[in-house]
N, C-alpha and C positions, 0 to 999 in steps of 0.2 A: 541380292545384288552386291556384289563385292566391287569395291573400287580398286582399280589397279593404280597404285601410286608408283610412279616412276621417278626415281631419284637420279638426277644426273650426277655422275661422279666428277668431282673436280680433279683437275690434274694436279699432281704434286707441286708443280711450278706455281700455279695460281694460289694454292694454299700457302706456299712460302711467301709469295708477294703480299698476300693479305696479312699474314702474320707480321712481316717486316713493317708494313704500313702501320698496323696497330701498335707495334712496339715503338716505332718512331713517335707516334702521337702520344703514347703513354709517357715516353721520355720527355717530350716537350712539356707536358703538363707537370711532370715531376720537377723539372727544372724551374718552372714558374712558381710552383709551391715552395721550393727551397728559397728562391729569391724573395718571395713575399714574407716568408718566415724570418729571413735575415733582416729585412727592412723593418718588420714589426719589432724584432728584438732590439734593433738599433734605436728605434723611436722610443721604446720603453725605457732604455737606458738614458736617453736624452730627457725624457719626462721626469725620471727619478732625480737626475742632476738638477733640473730646473726647480723641482720641489724643494730640494735641499737648499739651493740658492735663495729661493723665496723665503723659506723659514729663517735663514740667516739674515736676510735683509729686513724681514719683519721684526726680528729681535733687535737688530740695530736701530730700526726706526723707533721702536718702543723705548729703547735706551735714550735716544736723542730727544724724544718727546719728554721723557722724565727729566732729563738734564735741562731742557728748555723751561719746563715748569719750575724747577728749582732756581734757575737763574732769574726768574721773575720776583723771587723773594729777596728783599734787600739784606736781610740778616744772613742768608746763605751766601750771598755774593761777598759780603764783608768777611765772614769767617773763611770762605774759600781763598780770598785774596790774602788775608793775613796768614793763613796756614801754608798756602802753596808758594806765594811770592814774597813772603816776609814783609808785607806792608804794615806799617805801624801807625798808630794814632799819634797825635802830637803829644810829646812828653813821655812816650813809651820807649823802652830800650829792649833790644833783642839780645839774649844771652845764648851762646852755643855751649852746650854741655858736652864733655867728652863721652864717647860711647863706652858702655861697660862691656868688657871682653871677659868671658869666663875662662879662668885658668891663667890669666896673665897678670 
């Protein structure tokens, strides 16, 4: 028993329409993939910038905590005030020495 398989031939117009529809669907998906890739790249750039800012703020925070701890020490505060703002104890005098220039 042999089976007769009859294939209907599609008209060239139907094949063209199906091809165009599939091409349009493929184009739509490719455009969406491109947009998602662009958004993903943009988000990765933002994440990297946020990480850099976080590290910078973390370092600044550590520096401020260290400075706060130092300012709790009365000896540090005294030496800092004397060195930076030229504050003297009673009976002390401040002398400004001329700077040494090489070759002059």
